N, C-alpha and C positions, 0 to 999 in steps of 0.2 A: 384383221386377217380374213375373217369369214367373207367380208364383202369382196375382197380381192380374189379369193378362191371362187366365189360364185360368178364373178365377172369372167374369170378364166374358163369356167365351164360353159357359160353362155357363148362366149366368143371363140372358144376352142383355141386358146392361146397357151403356149408353154410358159412355165415359170422357173426361175432359179430359186432354190430354197436352201436356207441354212437350217438344219434340223438337229435337235439333241435327242439321242436315243435314250431309252430307259436306263441304260448303264452309265449315262453321262457323256458318252462320246458324241462328238459333233461332226456332221458330214455335210458336204455341199452336194446337192442333187438337182438335176433338171427333171421337172415333172410336168405332166399334163393332167390337171384335175378332172375327174370324171363325175364325182358325186360328193356333195357336202352335207354332213349331218350336224347334230347338235355339238358333239364333243370331238368328232373325228371326221376325216374325209378320205375318200378313195381316189387314188391317182395312179397313172402309169408312171413308173420310175425308170428313166432312161439309164441310170447307173446300174440297177439290178435287172433291167430288161423284163420287168413283170409288173402286174398290178399289185399295189400295196395299200395298206390302211395306215394312215398317220394320225396322231393326236394333234389337234389344233393348238393345244397348250404347249406342245414341244417345238413348235415352229418359231425359230428365232428371227428369221427375215424372209420376205418374199419379194422378188423383183421380176417384173415382166421381161421376157426375152425379146429384145428388139433386133429384128432382122433388117439390115440395111439393103435397100434395093439399089442396084446399079442401073444407071441410065445410059443408054447408047444414043449418041447424037449423030 
């Protein structure tokens, strides 16, 4: 997870994340990672429209957001 988060910070790429909160609820969020620490990371959360701190251990899945480019011929 940490490697993918670090790559997202370096390349400024958004990620889709499945996250389990402290109360056990699971949410799907689109994030843009800003800073990666030892046990947590800072990211802009598009769901909450604010910067948030997430625990790396609570991340269930991370998937890069792929934007499809359309080509005009």
